[in-house]
C-alpha positions, 0 to 999 in steps of 0.5 A: 478503517484499513489505513489506520489498522496498517498504520497500527500494525506497522508500529508493532515490535514483531512487523518486518519489511515484509509486513510493510509491503503487505499493508502497502498493497492492502491500503492501495487496494482499498484506494482503489476500492474507493476510487472506482465507480463500483463503489456508491460513494466514489461517484462523489470524487472529480476527476481532478481528485482521483488523479491527485490521489494517483500521482501521490500514491505513485510517487510515495510507492516510487519512493517505497521500491526505487529507494537507492538506500533501501534497495528493494528490501521491502519487496524482496522480504515480502517475496521471500517472506516463508509465512507468506508461502502456502503449499 
């Protein structure tokens, strides 16, 4: 499961602020796949559940990015990470 793997990777000693944002994107992508009806299992979730999950994800993203103490550190680290640039 990608969620458990992301948490496990973030516990690593070499995890960076850029990794936090990258794994956040991976988790959101997985949630998107789970909540769309293109996935055969996804249609079992009702509209209410999908809206609640969406609200929670938006709130957590806001806490991650709009945190006055962090000042967008995760987004900036992700954008400026030289290891992610492929020429």
